[in-house]
LUMTOR-670292 format. One line per field, with one value per residue (C-alpha): residue number from 1; residue in one letter; chain; x, y, z. Coordinates in steps of 0.02 Angstrom, whole numbers. Example, Ala and Ser with C-alpha at 12.3 -4.5 7.8 and 13.67 -1.06 7.14 Angstrom:
// residues 2
num	1, 2
residuo	A, S
cadena	A, A
u	615, 684
v	-225, -53
w	390, 357
// end
This chain:
// residues 392
num	1, 2, 3, 4, 5, 6, 7, 8, 9, 10, 11, 12, 13, 14, 15, 16, 17, 18, 19, 20, 21, 22, 23, 24, 25, 26, 27, 28, 29, 30, 31, 32, 33, 34, 35, 36, 37, 38, 39, 40, 41, 42, 43, 44, 45, 46, 47, 48, 49, 50, 51, 52, 53, 54, 55, 56, 57, 58, 59, 60, 61, 62, 63, 64, 65, 66, 67, 68, 69, 70, 71, 72, 73, 74, 75, 76, 77, 78, 79, 80, 81, 82, 83, 84, 85, 86, 87, 88, 89, 90, 91, 92, 93, 94, 95, 96, 97, 98, 99, 100, 101, 102, 103, 104, 105, 106, 107, 108, 109, 110, 111, 112, 113, 114, 115, 116, 117, 118, 119, 120, 121, 122, 123, 124, 125, 126, 127, 128, 129, 130, 131, 132, 133, 134, 135, 136, 137, 138, 139, 140, 141, 142, 143, 144, 145, 146, 147, 148, 149, 150, 151, 152, 153, 154, 155, 156, 157, 158, 159, 160, 161, 162, 163, 164, 165, 166, 167, 168, 169, 170, 171, 172, 173, 174, 175, 176, 177, 178, 179, 180, 181, 182, 183, 184, 185, 186, 187, 188, 189, 190, 191, 192, 193, 194, 195, 196, 197, 198, 199, 200, 201, 202, 203, 204, 205, 206, 207, 208, 209, 210, 211, 212, 213, 214, 215, 216, 217, 218, 219, 220, 221, 222, 223, 224, 225, 226, 227, 228, 229, 230, 231, 232, 233, 234, 235, 236, 237, 238, 239, 240, 241, 242, 243, 244, 245, 246, 247, 248, 249, 250, 251, 252, 253, 254, 255, 256, 257, 258, 259, 260, 261, 262, 263, 264, 265, 266, 267, 268, 269, 270, 271, 272, 273, 274, 275, 276, 277, 278, 279, 280, 281, 282, 283, 284, 285, 286, 287, 288, 289, 290, 291, 292, 293, 294, 295, 296, 297, 298, 299, 300, 301, 302, 303, 304, 305, 306, 307, 308, 309, 310, 311, 312, 313, 314, 315, 316, 317, 318, 319, 320, 321, 322, 323, 324, 325, 326, 327, 328, 329, 330, 331, 332, 333, 334, 335, 336, 337, 338, 339, 340, 341, 342, 343, 344, 345, 346, 347, 348, 349, 350, 351, 352, 353, 354, 355, 356, 357, 358, 359, 360, 361, 362, 363, 364, 365, 366, 367, 368, 369, 370, 371, 372, 373, 374, 375, 376, 377, 378, 379, 380, 381, 382, 383, 384, 385, 386, 387, 388, 389, 390, 391, 392
residuo	M, K, L, P, A, K, T, M, A, I, L, T, A, V, L, C, I, S, S, T, I, P, A, L, S, R, G, D, D, G, F, R, P, L, F, N, G, K, D, L, T, N, W, V, L, V, N, T, P, P, S, T, W, Q, V, K, D, S, M, L, I, C, N, G, K, P, F, G, E, I, R, T, E, Q, M, Y, Q, N, F, V, L, E, L, E, W, R, H, M, I, P, K, G, N, A, G, I, F, L, W, A, D, D, I, T, A, T, G, V, P, F, H, R, G, I, E, V, Q, V, L, E, N, D, Y, G, N, T, Q, G, H, T, T, H, G, D, I, F, P, I, H, G, A, T, M, D, P, L, N, G, R, G, G, S, R, A, F, P, T, E, S, R, S, N, P, S, P, A, W, N, H, Y, R, I, V, C, Q, N, G, D, I, S, L, A, V, N, G, K, V, V, T, R, G, K, N, A, S, P, R, K, G, Y, I, C, L, E, S, E, G, G, V, V, H, Y, R, N, L, R, I, K, P, L, P, N, T, P, V, A, K, N, N, I, A, I, A, S, R, G, Y, R, S, L, Y, N, G, L, D, L, S, G, W, E, G, N, K, N, I, G, S, H, W, H, S, Q, D, W, V, L, Q, Y, D, P, R, D, Q, Q, N, I, P, I, S, T, A, E, S, F, A, N, F, G, F, V, I, D, F, Q, L, R, D, E, N, A, S, L, E, I, L, L, P, E, S, K, K, T, S, M, S, L, T, A, G, N, D, T, Q, T, Q, H, H, V, T, P, N, Q, W, H, R, L, E, G, S, L, S, G, N, I, F, T, V, S, L, N, G, N, Q, W, L, H, E, K, R, T, T, T, Q, S, R, N, G, P, L, T, L, A, P, K, G, P, A, S, F, T, N, L, Y, I, R, Q, V, S, P, T, D, N
cadena	A, A, A, A, A, A, A, A, A, A, A, A, A, A, A, A, A, A, A, A, A, A, A, A, A, A, A, A, A, A, A, A, A, A, A, A, A, A, A, A, A, A, A, A, A, A, A, A, A, A, A, A, A, A, A, A, A, A, A, A, A, A, A, A, A, A, A, A, A, A, A, A, A, A, A, A, A, A, A, A, A, A, A, A, A, A, A, A, A, A, A, A, A, A, A, A, A, A, A, A, A, A, A, A, A, A, A, A, A, A, A, A, A, A, A, A, A, A, A, A, A, A, A, A, A, A, A, A, A, A, A, A, A, A, A, A, A, A, A, A, A, A, A, A, A, A, A, A, A, A, A, A, A, A, A, A, A, A, A, A, A, A, A, A, A, A, A, A, A, A, A, A, A, A, A, A, A, A, A, A, A, A, A, A, A, A, A, A, A, A, A, A, A, A, A, A, A, A, A, A, A, A, A, A, A, A, A, A, A, A, A, A, A, A, A, A, A, A, A, A, A, A, A, A, A, A, A, A, A, A, A, A, A, A, A, A, A, A, A, A, A, A, A, A, A, A, A, A, A, A, A, A, A, A, A, A, A, A, A, A, A, A, A, A, A, A, A, A, A, A, A, A, A, A, A, A, A, A, A, A, A, A, A, A, A, A, A, A, A, A, A, A, A, A, A, A, A, A, A, A, A, A, A, A, A, A, A, A, A, A, A, A, A, A, A, A, A, A, A, A, A, A, A, A, A, A, A, A, A, A, A, A, A, A, A, A, A, A, A, A, A, A, A, A, A, A, A, A, A, A, A, A, A, A, A, A, A, A, A, A, A, A, A, A, A, A, A, A, A, A, A, A, A, A, A, A, A, A, A, A, A, A, A, A, A, A, A, A, A, A, A, A
u	-4415, -4369, -4183, -4107, -4087, -3890, -3898, -4054, -3922, -3787, -3905, -3962, -3790, -3743, -3893, -3855, -3683, -3728, -3849, -3707, -3581, -3555, -3632, -3466, -3432, -3597, -3553, -3544, -3462, -3361, -3460, -3526, -3631, -3535, -3696, -3822, -3991, -4034, -3913, -3726, -3648, -3477, -3462, -3379, -3454, -3296, -3351, -3525, -3687, -3797, -3921, -3820, -3864, -4036, -4056, -4239, -4295, -4130, -4040, -3911, -3961, -3846, -3916, -3737, -3744, -3612, -3465, -3383, -3371, -3410, -3281, -3294, -3216, -3106, -2961, -2948, -2808, -2845, -3050, -3179, -3309, -3484, -3636, -3764, -3801, -3896, -3916, -4090, -4030, -3970, -3779, -3750, -3588, -3524, -3372, -3315, -3150, -3019, -2871, -2915, -2840, -2945, -2974, -2986, -2824, -2767, -2894, -3018, -3172, -3087, -2978, -2801, -2850, -2895, -3054, -3181, -3290, -3481, -3558, -3727, -3732, -3786, -3640, -3553, -3380, -3227, -3046, -3004, -3147, -3296, -3459, -3418, -3295, -3133, -3015, -2891, -2758, -2827, -2741, -2566, -2593, -2522, -2572, -2517, -2666, -2708, -2783, -2732, -2724, -2539, -2597, -2640, -2832, -2871, -3026, -3147, -3137, -3321, -3473, -3590, -3679, -3877, -3932, -4041, -4142, -4078, -3980, -3794, -3690, -3513, -3387, -3205, -3070, -2901, -2766, -2585, -2617, -2701, -2868, -2992, -3184, -3327, -3482, -3635, -3551, -3403, -3222, -3188, -3062, -2888, -2741, -2594, -2466, -2568, -2520, -2584, -2627, -2722, -2838, -3030, -3165, -3257, -3406, -3424, -3557, -3513, -3704, -3797, -3929, -3860, -3934, -3847, -3886, -3818, -3649, -3553, -3363, -3265, -3098, -2940, -2793, -2680, -2494, -2347, -2352, -2226, -2265, -2279, -2407, -2528, -2650, -2660, -2737, -2868, -2829, -2993, -3023, -3216, -3267, -3305, -3397, -3543, -3526, -3722, -3714, -3615, -3699, -3582, -3495, -3534, -3474, -3543, -3704, -3599, -3550, -3679, -3637, -3440, -3447, -3530, -3551, -3532, -3547, -3374, -3276, -3321, -3297, -3249, -3273, -3228, -3348, -3320, -3149, -3218, -3132, -3248, -3183, -3279, -3265, -3307, -3467, -3397, -3235, -3095, -2949, -2813, -2848, -2778, -2829, -2815, -2865, -2856, -2845, -2821, -2773, -2862, -2779, -2578, -2616, -2727, -2672, -2732, -2720, -2789, -2823, -2820, -2896, -2903, -2727, -2716, -2520, -2563, -2594, -2526, -2515, -2489, -2477, -2498, -2319, -2217, -2059, -2016, -1858, -1923, -2023, -2154, -2196, -2393, -2430, -2594, -2740, -2684, -2720, -2611, -2632, -2600, -2592, -2544, -2601, -2625, -2576, -2554, -2442, -2361, -2410, -2339, -2401, -2336, -2382, -2400, -2305, -2172, -2129, -2156, -2188, -2134, -2158, -2183, -2240, -2414, -2440, -2565, -2590, -2763, -2864, -3054, -3123, -3159, -3059, -3043, -3032, -2968, -2925, -2899, -2948, -3029, -2993, -3073, -3064, -3111, -3058, -3075, -3044, -3028, -2984, -2966, -2777, -2696, -2632, -2448, -2367, -2207
v	1388, 1569, 1599, 1750, 1912, 1892, 1721, 1771, 1904, 1788, 1664, 1797, 1869, 1693, 1673, 1841, 1781, 1604, 1673, 1772, 1621, 1558, 1397, 1328, 1352, 1260, 1101, 1134, 990, 1093, 1018, 1153, 1098, 1074, 1062, 1206, 1107, 1238, 1273, 1248, 1378, 1364, 1223, 1226, 1149, 1077, 983, 954, 1056, 1136, 1001, 873, 923, 950, 1012, 943, 918, 964, 828, 849, 728, 677, 612, 522, 629, 668, 577, 706, 795, 959, 1017, 1143, 1304, 1276, 1167, 1060, 962, 883, 863, 749, 719, 655, 622, 512, 432, 318, 262, 258, 123, -47, -54, 134, 211, 361, 410, 538, 623, 695, 817, 842, 958, 1100, 1009, 858, 744, 723, 626, 568, 661, 638, 715, 669, 609, 500, 407, 334, 204, 229, 89, 12, -171, -253, -186, -320, -378, -445, -469, -290, -196, -202, -119, 7, 65, 41, 195, 208, 336, 377, 471, 501, 511, 399, 299, 149, 43, -50, -225, -208, -359, -320, -147, 28, 12, -20, -138, -145, -267, -312, -265, -136, -47, -58, -93, 31, 135, 129, 280, 236, 341, 390, 457, 490, 559, 635, 686, 714, 589, 442, 413, 306, 278, 214, 145, 155, 180, 67, 99, -29, 46, 146, 211, 309, 411, 488, 602, 741, 763, 944, 989, 995, 872, 807, 717, 617, 589, 428, 359, 318, 417, 451, 561, 664, 726, 807, 822, 923, 936, 963, 1059, 1000, 1095, 1109, 1024, 1051, 981, 971, 1079, 916, 872, 994, 981, 1117, 1268, 1340, 1444, 1499, 1376, 1336, 1199, 1236, 1085, 1019, 842, 826, 924, 1046, 1211, 1347, 1283, 1322, 1288, 1284, 1176, 1021, 1027, 916, 760, 780, 820, 721, 732, 562, 586, 673, 652, 772, 657, 715, 593, 668, 618, 613, 692, 846, 942, 1045, 1155, 1194, 1363, 1430, 1530, 1659, 1756, 1783, 1917, 1860, 1694, 1533, 1358, 1175, 1052, 876, 784, 607, 584, 420, 373, 385, 510, 632, 795, 941, 1137, 1245, 1429, 1561, 1726, 1846, 1798, 1646, 1645, 1615, 1430, 1255, 1120, 948, 778, 596, 523, 679, 727, 533, 591, 725, 748, 821, 651, 639, 452, 392, 343, 423, 576, 719, 890, 1054, 1199, 1372, 1559, 1702, 1879, 2027, 1984, 1846, 1653, 1511, 1338, 1169, 994, 861, 967, 996, 1188, 1167, 1355, 1515, 1699, 1678, 1842, 1864, 1985, 2094, 2163, 2192, 2021, 1950, 1803, 1614, 1471, 1350, 1166, 1103, 921, 826, 647, 558, 656, 657, 810, 819, 930, 1099, 1244, 1414, 1552, 1746, 1811, 1983, 2052, 2074, 2221, 2208
w	2751, 2728, 2689, 2770, 2664, 2665, 2596, 2454, 2403, 2374, 2295, 2166, 2127, 2085, 1976, 1883, 1860, 1801, 1665, 1576, 1548, 1378, 1326, 1312, 1480, 1523, 1457, 1265, 1183, 1052, 905, 773, 621, 462, 363, 423, 355, 240, 96, 38, 140, 176, 52, -120, -274, -346, -515, -472, -529, -399, -465, -398, -217, -145, 27, 111, 280, 345, 245, 121, -33, -165, -331, -380, -552, -613, -513, -434, -261, -144, -1, 140, 119, 260, 284, 430, 523, 682, 736, 757, 621, 660, 536, 481, 297, 240, 47, -39, -182, -153, -199, -185, -169, -102, 1, 129, 79, 212, 206, 6, -110, -164, -347, -415, -462, -640, -741, -617, -536, -373, -234, -177, 4, 116, 74, 209, 116, 113, 34, 32, 102, -71, -136, -66, 18, -87, -36, -104, -8, 112, 93, 227, 354, 251, 248, 111, 38, -158, -319, -225, -36, 76, 227, 347, 368, 525, 509, 317, 182, 107, 26, 91, 125, 307, 338, 475, 620, 601, 485, 584, 428, 413, 238, 141, 179, 359, 441, 484, 612, 576, 696, 616, 727, 645, 726, 694, 529, 625, 598, 674, 621, 734, 637, 727, 894, 879, 823, 695, 568, 590, 503, 534, 467, 327, 210, 177, 353, 328, 206, 149, 196, 36, 10, -138, -287, -359, -450, -270, -205, -28, 105, 253, 413, 574, 509, 637, 685, 822, 774, 897, 926, 780, 799, 702, 509, 373, 234, 124, 220, 199, 41, -89, -20, -133, -283, -348, -473, -524, -640, -827, -859, -770, -797, -878, -1031, -1143, -1050, -1042, -1207, -1390, -1555, -1745, -1782, -1783, -1596, -1537, -1662, -1613, -1430, -1279, -1123, -1027, -845, -781, -957, -1102, -1250, -1421, -1576, -1746, -1889, -2093, -2064, -1975, -1835, -1735, -1592, -1452, -1352, -1182, -1196, -1070, -1099, -1003, -994, -859, -793, -746, -801, -781, -925, -914, -1086, -1151, -1345, -1390, -1540, -1582, -1737, -1632, -1587, -1495, -1502, -1357, -1411, -1293, -1296, -1447, -1510, -1632, -1589, -1415, -1399, -1351, -1477, -1427, -1519, -1465, -1451, -1469, -1377, -1329, -1250, -1154, -1005, -1125, -1201, -1228, -1227, -1305, -1205, -1043, -937, -950, -854, -927, -803, -832, -832, -960, -862, -959, -1090, -1003, -1040, -939, -948, -850, -921, -788, -660, -785, -839, -1030, -1084, -969, -1001, -1186, -1249, -1328, -1466, -1375, -1202, -1206, -1231, -1189, -1275, -1246, -1217, -1366, -1378, -1562, -1561, -1729, -1701, -1542, -1367, -1195, -1076, -891, -729, -840, -722, -720, -612, -609, -585, -596, -732, -765, -828, -941
// end
C-alpha cells in the first residue's frame, strides 16, 4: 500500500528527529563502565604496585600480592554497582570497599570503609564470617547490620556463590547510608545507617588470585549528608613502599641484612648492635607525609630525618611521655602525619598535634626522607605528597 505524500513527509520527519535523540533517552539504563577493560584509567594505586593488577581479555586480574588496595579517582555517595568476580585459587580472599578514605587506615593495608566480602567457597563458613556476601564496617567505619549475630557484621540469608573458577555476579545498592547486596540475582544481605556514606570504591588485594569483569556503576541522586559521614577526600598522597621489595629505598651495603620486605610491612631487624638507616632514593623539598610505625621492643627508638637539615627531625622512644597523648606504646601501630613547607614543620602523632610551626635551619632544602630506628621496628603506610611552599 502506497502512503499519501503528506503521511510520508510526517514519518520522515519523525525518523530524522528520533535519530538525533541521545542514547539515554532511548532506554539507556544509566550505567557507565567503572573499568574500561583496557587499563587502570580512573583508578588509583593506593599502596599496591602496578604489577599487582593486570588487564587481560577485558578482565582486571589481581594476583593478591602484596596486601593492599586500589580505589576509584572519584568519590561516590548514592549508586548501584554491578560486577562479576571469580577466584582462581580455592580459599581465595578479596573484598570490595565502599565509601572509603583516600589512603589506608593506621597500621593496616586496607581502608576505613564498608567491606563487601569476596571469599572463595572453600574458605569455609564460621560463626564469625561466611565465604561471601557479608557486609561489615572496618577500621573505624560503622554500620547497623540486618541479619546480624550480635556484632556489626551483616550476614547473607542464604549462600548463593559459585566455587572457583566459576563467575559470580554482585549488585550493590548504596543509598543514604543503607546497603543491599544481591548475589547471582537475589538480595541476601543488608545494612543501614553506615558511616561514612560518601567516599571511594576500592578493590582489595589479599592473597587470592581474583578476576573482575563488567564493572559498571549507576550514580543515583545525591542527598544531604553530614560532614562526619563523608570519607577523607584525596590529599594527593602516593605510596613510597611497594610491598614487594626495597625498590625506591637505599642505604649502606648492609641494608639488605637489616631491612626486609614482608608484604605490606617494611621490617627492620638490627644485627650486631648496628643501626642501619634507610633513605628514600627520591629527594623532596616541600612535602606532606604519613608514616605508620611500630617499635617492637620497650627499649627501641626511632628518629626520622627530613631533607638537608639534621636539626629537622622527629625522635620517638617506646614508652615515653606516659602521661601525655604522645605516648608511644611498644608493639602497637602509631601514625605520624605532617608536612615540611618552606621553613614550617608541622607534625601530629595519632591525630594529636605534636610539633607545630617549628622553624627549620634553612629555607632551601631538597633531599631524602630517612628512617633511623634503634632496635626492632616495623613500618607501613609510607605516603608522600607535594605541598606549596610557605614563605615566612
